[in-house]
C-alpha positions in Angstrom: -0.4 -1.5 17.2 -1.9 -4.7 15.7 -0.2 -7.9 14.7 0.9 -8.0 11.1 -1.3 -10.0 8.8 0.1 -13.4 7.7 0.4 -12.8 3.8 -0.1 -16.4 1.6 0.7 -16.6 -2.0 -2.4 -16.3 -4.3 -4.7 -14.9 -1.5 -7.1 -12.0 -2.2 -7.2 -9.2 0.2 -9.5 -6.1 1.0 -7.3 -3.1 1.9 -8.4 0.2 3.1 -6.4 3.4 3.9 -7.5 6.9 5.3 -6.1 10.0 4.4 -3.9 12.2 6.6 -6.1 13.3 9.7 -9.1 12.2 7.8 -8.9 15.1 5.7 -11.0 15.5 2.4 -7.8 15.2 0.1 -9.1 12.9 -2.6 -11.4 15.5 -4.2 -13.2 14.4 -7.5 -10.7 16.2 -9.8 -9.0 15.1 -12.8 -5.6 15.7 -11.8 -6.3 14.1 -8.5 -7.8 10.9 -10.1 -4.8 10.8 -12.6 -2.2 11.0 -9.6 -4.2 8.2 -7.9 -4.3 5.8 -10.8 -0.7 6.3 -11.8 0.5 5.5 -8.0 -1.8 2.5 -7.9 -0.6 1.3 -11.3 3.0 1.8 -10.6 2.7 0.2 -7.2 0.9 -2.8 -8.5 3.5 -3.1 -11.2 6.8 -2.8 -8.9 5.1 -5.2 -6.4 3.4 -7.7 -8.7 0.2 -7.4 -7.5 -3.2 -7.9 -9.2 -5.7 -5.3 -8.7 -9.4 -6.4 -9.1 -11.1 -3.2 -8.2 -10.8 0.0 -6.2 -13.2 2.6 -4.7 -11.8 6.1 -4.1 -13.8 8.3 -1.6 -13.2 11.8 -0.4 -11.0 10.7 2.7 -10.4 6.9 2.4 -10.0 4.3 -0.5 -10.7 0.6 -0.7 -8.5 -1.9 -2.7 -9.3 -5.5 -3.7 -6.2 -7.2 -4.6 -4.2 -10.5 -5.1 -0.5 -11.0 -4.3 0.3 -14.2 -6.4 3.7 -14.3 -5.0 2.9 -13.9 -1.3 5.1 -11.2 -0.6 
């Protein structure tokens, strides 16, 4: 496992995550899109994260975000 990244207040990060076993779980479906957007908005609100952009593909997603508080 890699060493955790140092979080600095106000820094912008590019985050990528894969789905379970690299399966194509993020299909282009209105329901899946709504669930993804809801989870992203809820998490950003709860953690005080600014989301600048995102790309959601069939087996992974990329987030461009800023953490103003550095937590």
